[in-house]
Structures are given as C-alpha cells and as structure tokens.
ZADO-1210 file (C-alpha; in nm, 4 decimals, padded with zeros to 6 digits):
<atoms>
<atom x="-02.6638" y="00.8145" z="00.2369" code="MET" pos="1"/>
<atom x="-02.4687" y="00.5104" z="00.1219" code="LYS" pos="2"/>
<atom x="-02.2307" y="00.3476" z="00.3665" code="LYS" pos="3"/>
<atom x="-01.8638" y="00.3050" z="00.2838" code="LYS" pos="4"/>
<atom x="-01.7278" y="-00.0455" z="00.2681" code="ARG" pos="5"/>
<atom x="-01.3661" y="-00.1274" z="00.3582" code="PRO" pos="6"/>
<atom x="-01.1550" y="-00.0446" z="00.0547" code="TYR" pos="7"/>
<atom x="-00.9549" y="-00.3356" z="-00.0862" code="ILE" pos="8"/>
<atom x="-00.5944" y="-00.3006" z="-00.2021" code="PHE" pos="9"/>
<atom x="-00.4420" y="-00.5887" z="-00.3980" code="ALA" pos="10"/>
<atom x="-00.1108" y="-00.6429" z="-00.2164" code="HIS" pos="11"/>
<atom x="00.1720" y="-00.6304" z="-00.4723" code="ARG" pos="12"/>
<atom x="-00.1049" y="-00.6361" z="-00.7295" code="GLY" pos="13"/>
<atom x="-00.2646" y="-00.9473" z="-00.5787" code="GLY" pos="14"/>
<atom x="00.0310" y="-01.1819" z="-00.5495" code="MET" pos="15"/>
<atom x="-00.1880" y="-01.4758" z="-00.4543" code="GLY" pos="16"/>
<atom x="-00.3329" y="-01.4733" z="-00.8059" code="LEU" pos="17"/>
<atom x="-00.0375" y="-01.3794" z="-01.0268" code="CYS" pos="18"/>
<atom x="00.3289" y="-01.2786" z="-01.0371" code="ILE" pos="19"/>
<atom x="00.3707" y="-00.9988" z="-00.7874" code="GLU" pos="20"/>
<atom x="00.4490" y="-00.6409" z="-00.8865" code="ASN" pos="21"/>
<atom x="00.4079" y="-00.6940" z="-01.2608" code="THR" pos="22"/>
<atom x="00.1861" y="-00.5193" z="-01.5138" code="LEU" pos="23"/>
<atom x="-00.0322" y="-00.8289" z="-01.5769" code="PRO" pos="24"/>
<atom x="-00.0883" y="-00.8500" z="-01.2005" code="CYS" pos="25"/>
<atom x="-00.1762" y="-00.4814" z="-01.1768" code="PHE" pos="26"/>
<atom x="-00.4121" y="-00.5192" z="-01.4709" code="HIS" pos="27"/>
<atom x="-00.5865" y="-00.8113" z="-01.3020" code="LYS" pos="28"/>
<atom x="-00.6385" y="-00.5986" z="-00.9895" code="ALA" pos="29"/>
<atom x="-00.8038" y="-00.3325" z="-01.2035" code="LEU" pos="30"/>
<atom x="-01.0352" y="-00.5984" z="-01.3459" code="ASN" pos="31"/>
<atom x="-01.1452" y="-00.6754" z="-00.9898" code="TYR" pos="32"/>
<atom x="-01.2109" y="-00.3033" z="-00.9372" code="ASN" pos="33"/>
<atom x="-00.9765" y="-00.2818" z="-00.6376" code="VAL" pos="34"/>
<atom x="-00.6812" y="-00.0621" z="-00.5558" code="GLY" pos="35"/>
<atom x="-00.3203" y="-00.1533" z="-00.6233" code="ILE" pos="36"/>
<atom x="-00.0474" y="-00.1738" z="-00.3586" code="GLU" pos="37"/>
<atom x="00.3119" y="-00.1982" z="-00.4718" code="THR" pos="38"/>
<atom x="00.6687" y="-00.1321" z="-00.3600" code="ASP" pos="39"/>
<atom x="00.8895" y="00.1263" z="-00.5277" code="VAL" pos="40"/>
<atom x="01.2621" y="00.1860" z="-00.5175" code="GLN" pos="41"/>
<atom x="01.5285" y="00.3587" z="-00.7237" code="LEU" pos="42"/>
<atom x="01.7792" y="00.1868" z="-00.9466" code="THR" pos="43"/>
<atom x="02.1389" y="00.3056" z="-00.9812" code="ARG" pos="44"/>
<atom x="02.0357" y="00.5404" z="-01.2613" code="ASP" pos="45"/>
<atom x="01.7467" y="00.6810" z="-01.0543" code="ASP" pos="46"/>
<atom x="01.4620" y="00.5051" z="-01.2331" code="VAL" pos="47"/>
<atom x="01.1711" y="00.4305" z="-01.0000" code="LEU" pos="48"/>
<atom x="01.0682" y="00.0664" z="-01.0348" code="ILE" pos="49"/>
<atom x="00.7969" y="-00.1540" z="-00.8846" code="CYS" pos="50"/>
<atom x="00.9935" y="-00.4239" z="-00.7029" code="PHE" pos="51"/>
<atom x="00.9889" y="-00.5455" z="-00.3450" code="HIS" pos="52"/>
<atom x="01.3303" y="-00.6796" z="-00.2453" code="ASP" pos="53"/>
<atom x="01.6400" y="-00.4681" z="-00.1912" code="TYR" pos="54"/>
<atom x="01.8488" y="-00.7666" z="-00.2956" code="ALA" pos="55"/>
<atom x="01.7755" y="-01.0985" z="-00.4602" code="PHE" pos="56"/>
<atom x="01.9576" y="-01.4096" z="-00.5764" code="LYS" pos="57"/>
<atom x="01.9630" y="-01.5491" z="-00.9300" code="LEU" pos="58"/>
<atom x="02.1706" y="-01.8522" z="-01.0300" code="ASN" pos="59"/>
<atom x="02.3620" y="-01.8368" z="-00.7021" code="SER" pos="60"/>
<atom x="02.4525" y="-01.4720" z="-00.7577" code="LYS" pos="61"/>
<atom x="02.3244" y="-01.1925" z="-00.5327" code="THR" pos="62"/>
<atom x="02.2121" y="-00.8679" z="-00.6889" code="TYR" pos="63"/>
<atom x="02.1391" y="-00.5362" z="-00.5159" code="ASN" pos="64"/>
<atom x="01.8781" y="-00.3217" z="-00.6890" code="VAL" pos="65"/>
<atom x="02.0614" y="-00.0007" z="-00.6021" code="ALA" pos="66"/>
<atom x="02.3713" y="-00.1280" z="-00.7853" code="ASP" pos="67"/>
<atom x="02.1897" y="-00.1997" z="-01.1134" code="LEU" pos="68"/>
<atom x="02.0595" y="00.0290" z="-01.3817" code="THR" pos="69"/>
<atom x="01.6992" y="-00.0130" z="-01.4834" code="CYS" pos="70"/>
<atom x="01.8039" y="-00.1696" z="-01.8145" code="LEU" pos="71"/>
<atom x="02.0412" y="-00.4137" z="-01.6434" code="GLU" pos="72"/>
<atom x="01.7651" y="-00.5165" z="-01.4054" code="LEU" pos="73"/>
<atom x="01.5077" y="-00.5617" z="-01.6793" code="GLN" pos="74"/>
<atom x="01.7478" y="-00.7722" z="-01.8849" code="GLN" pos="75"/>
<atom x="01.7900" y="-01.0295" z="-01.6090" code="LEU" pos="76"/>
<atom x="01.6051" y="-01.3573" z="-01.6629" code="GLU" pos="77"/>
<atom x="01.3899" y="-01.4449" z="-01.3616" code="PHE" pos="78"/>
<atom x="01.2623" y="-01.8008" z="-01.3072" code="PRO" pos="79"/>
<atom x="00.9020" y="-01.6773" z="-01.3341" code="ASP" pos="80"/>
<atom x="00.9822" y="-01.4747" z="-01.6493" code="ASN" pos="81"/>
<atom x="00.8675" y="-01.1532" z="-01.4842" code="ARG" pos="82"/>
<atom x="00.9287" y="-00.8170" z="-01.6418" code="LYS" pos="83"/>
<atom x="00.9896" y="-00.5427" z="-01.3884" code="ILE" pos="84"/>
<atom x="00.7713" y="-00.2364" z="-01.4482" code="PRO" pos="85"/>
<atom x="00.8634" y="00.1218" z="-01.3777" code="THR" pos="86"/>
<atom x="00.6396" y="00.3628" z="-01.1890" code="ALA" pos="87"/>
<atom x="00.5737" y="00.5294" z="-01.5232" code="HIS" pos="88"/>
<atom x="00.4404" y="00.1972" z="-01.6562" code="ASP" pos="89"/>
<atom x="00.1976" y="00.1718" z="-01.3660" code="LEU" pos="90"/>
<atom x="00.0720" y="00.5283" z="-01.3969" code="PHE" pos="91"/>
<atom x="00.0189" y="00.4842" z="-01.7704" code="LYS" pos="92"/>
<atom x="-00.1842" y="00.1701" z="-01.6976" code="LEU" pos="93"/>
<atom x="-00.4212" y="00.3465" z="-01.4580" code="VAL" pos="94"/>
<atom x="-00.4323" y="00.6842" z="-01.6304" code="LEU" pos="95"/>
<atom x="-00.7851" y="00.6389" z="-01.7638" code="ASN" pos="96"/>
<atom x="-00.9198" y="00.4453" z="-01.4647" code="GLU" pos="97"/>
<atom x="-01.1717" y="00.6264" z="-01.2467" code="HIS" pos="98"/>
<atom x="-01.1407" y="00.6335" z="-00.8677" code="ASP" pos="99"/>
<atom x="-00.8572" y="00.3814" z="-00.8513" code="VAL" pos="100"/>
<atom x="-00.6316" y="00.4197" z="-00.5492" code="ARG" pos="101"/>
<atom x="-00.2610" y="00.3388" z="-00.5508" code="LEU" pos="102"/>
<atom x="-00.0788" y="00.2565" z="-00.2287" code="SER" pos="103"/>
<atom x="00.3007" y="00.2592" z="-00.2221" code="PHE" pos="104"/>
<atom x="00.5564" y="00.1210" z="00.0194" code="ASP" pos="105"/>
<atom x="00.8675" y="00.3242" z="-00.0495" code="ILE" pos="106"/>
<atom x="01.2325" y="00.2306" z="-00.0146" code="ARG" pos="107"/>
<atom x="01.3495" y="00.5581" z="00.1330" code="GLY" pos="108"/>
<atom x="01.2906" y="00.9309" z="00.1108" code="ARG" pos="109"/>
<atom x="01.4299" y="00.9734" z="-00.2388" code="ASN" pos="110"/>
<atom x="01.2019" y="00.7027" z="-00.3767" code="ALA" pos="111"/>
<atom x="00.9091" y="00.8826" z="-00.2132" code="GLY" pos="112"/>
<atom x="01.0061" y="01.2149" z="-00.3676" code="LYS" pos="113"/>
<atom x="01.0483" y="01.0573" z="-00.7105" code="ALA" pos="114"/>
<atom x="00.7077" y="00.8938" z="-00.6752" code="LEU" pos="115"/>
<atom x="00.5389" y="01.2232" z="-00.5886" code="ILE" pos="116"/>
<atom x="00.7066" y="01.3960" z="-00.8829" code="THR" pos="117"/>
<atom x="00.5917" y="01.1263" z="-01.1264" code="ILE" pos="118"/>
<atom x="00.2375" y="01.1195" z="-00.9862" code="ALA" pos="119"/>
<atom x="00.2120" y="01.4936" z="-01.0408" code="LYS" pos="120"/>
<atom x="00.3325" y="01.4542" z="-01.3996" code="GLN" pos="121"/>
<atom x="00.0342" y="01.2261" z="-01.4662" code="TYR" pos="122"/>
<atom x="-00.2115" y="01.4388" z="-01.2690" code="GLY" pos="123"/>
<atom x="-00.2599" y="01.1518" z="-01.0246" code="LEU" pos="124"/>
<atom x="-00.1265" y="01.2937" z="-00.6984" code="LEU" pos="125"/>
<atom x="-00.4698" y="01.2637" z="-00.5385" code="GLU" pos="126"/>
<atom x="-00.4820" y="00.8937" z="-00.6320" code="SER" pos="127"/>
<atom x="-00.1681" y="00.7895" z="-00.4442" code="ILE" pos="128"/>
<atom x="-00.1067" y="00.7015" z="-00.0811" code="GLU" pos="129"/>
<atom x="00.2433" y="00.6630" z="00.0588" code="ILE" pos="130"/>
<atom x="00.3015" y="00.4339" z="00.3531" code="SER" pos="131"/>
<atom x="00.6103" y="00.4169" z="00.5719" code="ASP" pos="132"/>
<atom x="00.7111" y="00.3054" z="00.9218" code="LYS" pos="133"/>
<atom x="00.9594" y="00.5903" z="00.9712" code="ARG" pos="134"/>
<atom x="00.8227" y="00.9168" z="01.1077" code="MET" pos="135"/>
<atom x="01.1277" y="01.1053" z="00.9806" code="ILE" pos="136"/>
<atom x="01.0591" y="00.9913" z="00.6236" code="VAL" pos="137"/>
<atom x="00.6946" y="01.0966" z="00.6483" code="LEU" pos="138"/>
<atom x="00.8122" y="01.4357" z="00.7798" code="SER" pos="139"/>
<atom x="01.0498" y="01.4795" z="00.4863" code="GLN" pos="140"/>
<atom x="00.7793" y="01.3890" z="00.2353" code="LEU" pos="141"/>
<atom x="00.5318" y="01.6271" z="00.3947" code="ARG" pos="142"/>
<atom x="00.7839" y="01.9095" z="00.3559" code="LYS" pos="143"/>
<atom x="00.8312" y="01.8092" z="-00.0069" code="PHE" pos="144"/>
<atom x="00.4572" y="01.7963" z="-00.0893" code="GLU" pos="145"/>
<atom x="00.1779" y="01.9233" z="00.1342" code="ASP" pos="146"/>
<atom x="-00.1081" y="01.7536" z="-00.0533" code="LYS" pos="147"/>
<atom x="00.0054" y="01.3919" z="-00.0782" code="VAL" pos="148"/>
<atom x="-00.1787" y="01.1380" z="00.1383" code="LYS" pos="149"/>
<atom x="00.0539" y="00.9833" z="00.3960" code="LEU" pos="150"/>
<atom x="-00.0062" y="00.6620" z="00.5887" code="ILE" pos="151"/>
<atom x="00.1848" y="00.5586" z="00.9007" code="TYR" pos="152"/>
<atom x="00.2560" y="00.1858" z="00.9049" code="THR" pos="153"/>
<atom x="00.2921" y="00.0689" z="01.2633" code="LEU" pos="154"/>
<atom x="00.6487" y="-00.0577" z="01.3251" code="PRO" pos="155"/>
<atom x="00.6764" y="-00.4249" z="01.4199" code="ASP" pos="156"/>
<atom x="00.8186" y="-00.3404" z="01.7631" code="LYS" pos="157"/>
<atom x="00.4932" y="-00.1690" z="01.8668" code="ILE" pos="158"/>
<atom x="00.2256" y="-00.4137" z="01.9754" code="SER" pos="159"/>
<atom x="00.0001" y="-00.1886" z="02.1808" code="LYS" pos="160"/>
<atom x="-00.1029" y="00.1516" z="02.0488" code="ILE" pos="161"/>
<atom x="-00.1169" y="00.4348" z="02.3005" code="ASN" pos="162"/>
<atom x="00.0115" y="00.7907" z="02.3375" code="ASP" pos="163"/>
<atom x="00.3409" y="00.6632" z="02.4757" code="ALA" pos="164"/>
<atom x="00.4119" y="00.4348" z="02.1812" code="ASN" pos="165"/>
<atom x="00.2680" y="00.6402" z="01.8952" code="VAL" pos="166"/>
<atom x="00.3283" y="01.0138" z="01.8558" code="ASN" pos="167"/>
<atom x="-00.0247" y="01.1152" z="01.7645" code="PHE" pos="168"/>
<atom x="00.0602" y="01.4844" z="01.7970" code="VAL" pos="169"/>
<atom x="00.3277" y="01.4479" z="01.5301" code="LYS" pos="170"/>
<atom x="00.0946" y="01.2470" z="01.3077" code="LEU" pos="171"/>
<atom x="-00.1622" y="01.5254" z="01.3292" code="GLN" pos="172"/>
<atom x="00.1032" y="01.7873" z="01.2511" code="GLU" pos="173"/>
<atom x="00.1998" y="01.5885" z="00.9421" code="LEU" pos="174"/>
<atom x="-00.1650" y="01.5471" z="00.8427" code="ASP" pos="175"/>
<atom x="-00.1246" y="01.1693" z="00.8327" code="VAL" pos="176"/>
<atom x="-00.4626" y="01.0196" z="00.7451" code="LYS" pos="177"/>
<atom x="-00.4380" y="00.6609" z="00.8693" code="ALA" pos="178"/>
<atom x="-00.2432" y="00.4068" z="01.0697" code="ILE" pos="179"/>
<atom x="-00.1733" y="00.0798" z="00.8916" code="ASN" pos="180"/>
<atom x="-00.1629" y="-00.2281" z="01.1153" code="LEU" pos="181"/>
<atom x="-00.0378" y="-00.5771" z="01.0540" code="ARG" pos="182"/>
<atom x="-00.3233" y="-00.8264" z="01.0775" code="SER" pos="183"/>
<atom x="-00.2329" y="-00.9694" z="01.4192" code="PHE" pos="184"/>
<atom x="-00.2075" y="-00.6178" z="01.5672" code="ARG" pos="185"/>
<atom x="-00.5603" y="-00.5346" z="01.4530" code="ALA" pos="186"/>
<atom x="-00.7583" y="-00.5826" z="01.7729" code="ASN" pos="187"/>
<atom x="-01.0350" y="-00.3792" z="01.9307" code="MET" pos="188"/>
<atom x="-00.8038" y="-00.1936" z="02.1717" code="LYS" pos="189"/>
<atom x="-00.5681" y="-00.0744" z="01.8985" code="ASN" pos="190"/>
<atom x="-00.8582" y="00.0076" z="01.6689" code="PHE" pos="191"/>
<atom x="-01.0175" y="00.2129" z="01.9448" code="ASN" pos="192"/>
<atom x="-00.6982" y="00.4156" z="01.9996" code="GLU" pos="193"/>
<atom x="-00.6762" y="00.4937" z="01.6290" code="ILE" pos="194"/>
<atom x="-01.0423" y="00.5934" z="01.6071" code="ALA" pos="195"/>
<atom x="-01.0171" y="00.7996" z="01.9279" code="LYS" pos="196"/>
<atom x="-00.7481" y="01.0144" z="01.7659" code="HIS" pos="197"/>
<atom x="-00.9550" y="01.0709" z="01.4541" code="GLY" pos="198"/>
<atom x="-00.7467" y="00.8564" z="01.2196" code="LEU" pos="199"/>
<atom x="-00.8507" y="00.5885" z="00.9755" code="GLU" pos="200"/>
<atom x="-00.7458" y="00.2267" z="01.0357" code="CYS" pos="201"/>
<atom x="-00.5894" y="00.0196" z="00.7584" code="TYR" pos="202"/>
<atom x="-00.4959" y="-00.3476" z="00.8018" code="VAL" pos="203"/>
<atom x="-00.2444" y="-00.5466" z="00.5989" code="TRP" pos="204"/>
<atom x="-00.1695" y="-00.9184" z="00.5699" code="GLY" pos="205"/>
<atom x="-00.5300" y="-01.0371" z="00.5389" code="LEU" pos="206"/>
<atom x="-00.5258" y="-01.3546" z="00.3299" code="ASN" pos="207"/>
<atom x="-00.7696" y="-01.5940" z="00.4952" code="TYR" pos="208"/>
<atom x="-01.1467" y="-01.5840" z="00.5052" code="LYS" pos="209"/>
<atom x="-01.1818" y="-01.6091" z="00.8835" code="SER" pos="210"/>
<atom x="-00.9389" y="-01.3216" z="00.9429" code="ARG" pos="211"/>
<atom x="-01.0882" y="-01.1080" z="00.6668" code="LEU" pos="212"/>
<atom x="-01.4294" y="-01.1573" z="00.8213" code="LYS" pos="213"/>
<atom x="-01.3121" y="-01.0692" z="01.1712" code="LYS" pos="214"/>
<atom x="-01.1397" y="-00.7474" z="01.0597" code="ILE" pos="215"/>
<atom x="-01.4247" y="-00.6345" z="00.8364" code="MET" pos="216"/>
<atom x="-01.6660" y="-00.6793" z="01.1263" code="GLN" pos="217"/>
<atom x="-01.4680" y="-00.4583" z="01.3669" code="LEU" pos="218"/>
<atom x="-01.6903" y="-00.1702" z="01.4740" code="ARG" pos="219"/>
<atom x="-01.6705" y="00.1222" z="01.7140" code="ILE" pos="220"/>
<atom x="-01.9980" y="00.3083" z="01.6792" code="GLY" pos="221"/>
<atom x="-02.0231" y="00.3911" z="01.3095" code="ASP" pos="222"/>
<atom x="-01.6480" y="00.3512" z="01.2532" code="LYS" pos="223"/>
<atom x="-01.4941" y="00.0508" z="01.0831" code="LYS" pos="224"/>
<atom x="-01.1663" y="-00.0476" z="00.9197" code="VAL" pos="225"/>
<atom x="-01.1220" y="00.1836" z="00.6207" code="SER" pos="226"/>
<atom x="-00.8938" y="-00.0267" z="00.4013" code="ALA" pos="227"/>
<atom x="-00.7331" y="-00.3690" z="00.3838" code="ILE" pos="228"/>
<atom x="-00.4389" y="-00.5166" z="00.1948" code="TYR" pos="229"/>
<atom x="-00.4681" y="-00.8722" z="00.0669" code="THR" pos="230"/>
<atom x="-00.2927" y="-01.1147" z="-00.1674" code="ASP" pos="231"/>
<atom x="-00.6365" y="-01.2451" z="-00.2657" code="HIS" pos="232"/>
<atom x="-00.8649" y="-00.9588" z="-00.3753" code="PRO" pos="233"/>
<atom x="-01.1203" y="-01.2076" z="-00.5114" code="ASP" pos="234"/>
<atom x="-01.1616" y="-01.3620" z="-00.1662" code="LEU" pos="235"/>
<atom x="-01.1737" y="-01.0213" z="00.0019" code="ALA" pos="236"/>
<atom x="-01.4487" y="-00.9050" z="-00.2334" code="ILE" pos="237"/>
<atom x="-01.6501" y="-01.2177" z="-00.1590" code="SER" pos="238"/>
<atom x="-01.6168" y="-01.1717" z="00.2183" code="VAL" pos="239"/>
<atom x="-01.6982" y="-00.8006" z="00.1972" code="ARG" pos="240"/>
<atom x="-02.0098" y="-00.8696" z="-00.0072" code="ASN" pos="241"/>
<atom x="-02.1150" y="-01.1336" z="00.2424" code="GLU" pos="242"/>
<atom x="-02.0858" y="-00.8844" z="00.5303" code="ILE" pos="243"/>
<atom x="-02.1785" y="-00.5549" z="00.3708" code="GLU" pos="244"/>
<atom x="-02.3795" y="-00.6513" z="00.0631" code="GLY" pos="245"/>
<atom x="-02.2740" y="-00.5859" z="-00.2936" code="SER" pos="246"/>
<atom x="-02.4815" y="-00.2756" z="-00.3652" code="SER" pos="247"/>
<atom x="-02.3198" y="-00.0237" z="-00.1269" code="ILE" pos="248"/>
<atom x="-01.9959" y="00.1581" z="-00.2064" code="THR" pos="249"/>
</atoms>
C-alpha cells in the first residue's frame, strides 16, 4: 500500500510565483500538479469572485468589494494589471483536471452558499474544501449542504488546542474533517490533540524550506500533516520529495 504524502495547496494560486488569485496563477498551480487555495467573496450584484481583500486602495481612493458590481471591479486598472476571475472562471479552468483539490477561504455565509451552488453546477462538489474560523458559519453551511468538506481554521486567539479551547464535539457533529493551523501554531502538542480526536491536520503559512521540512516531518505513529498551504509550491514539492521520495502519492 502506497503512503500518502502531505497534499500541497498553492496559497492564492501560489502568490510567491505570480500575481495572486488570477487565472494565470491558478493555471501555473495546475502545472505543478498541486491544489489551488483562493479567497471568494460576493460583489454588490452577487457575483462570486476570487479576491482576498474586503477593501483596497487605488490612486488614493478606497474601494469596498461589496459596494462594486463585478463589471465595475473588473474594469478597474490595478498596478499589476491583474484581471479578477469569478468562481465560474476557476471551475471552468479545472473542469477537466483529475483529482485536483480546491480550498476556499470564504467571506461570509452567503459566499459559502454561492460557492457550493456553483460547485454543484460543475459537478465538482467533491473537489472543494471550505475553510472558516467561525463555527457558526460552518454550522450554517453544513445545514445548507451535508456533503461538502468543511475545514475549521484555528482562530488566532487560540494558541493551545484542548477540549476547553476547541469544541471537538461540535466539530464531530458538523462532520468537519480537519483543523487548519497557522505555521507557528503547528507544534507536536497541538498536532497530537488534533490526531487524538480523529481529525486531519492542515498547516498554512509555510514559505521557507526549514519550516516546510519541520512540518512535513511531524509524526505521531503513522499520522502526519495531511495538507499544507504555501506561496511557493515549487519549493514545497522539492522539500516533500526530499523527505518522502517522489514516487509515492
């Protein structure tokens, strides 16, 4: 039986290699044969777009995404000449890809519901994973769709995982599959608590070789970190191959 290596998600498409959350960046991630992580939110006219910031400044003017239509947003001229893709654009890009995984940080419940609806339209519900720090949002999404994969991102205020800080009973009720930790929270004690409760461990913010190596080498028996998020998928692949070998999946 082949062993599973930590799965690699290109954070915002791999923003260390290209312009974040754009179709060329997503395409490059596919060329590396890694998953795609992106952020989604709704415009004023309820179009789901791949864009990180709630608000941004251009030419000394501040714009709020929720106040703009999709067309208005796409017509803005960004310094890096980016074109903002919709969720439909992303799903069309990956439609014929096999085994690709898509991880989404959502800007609220309604964005999550729109994402689920679109994923189902493309027959890709099983390919998506939705991550959020708010238990109430995960609860609302579970009520909306019982088959979508939900990931609980550990809130910044929680440094030590235990039954008092994390409601594992609720996570089990919601059929949450994994807890996603920021890199500096990913230590053996927290990893052990996650594994003890039968959940997978994801780690985000891994952009340096030494840290990638340390996280990929975490072990509790036969359990290891299941997935990582990185701005540099090329580096992560190199480190993973160095640790695990390139022939196992």
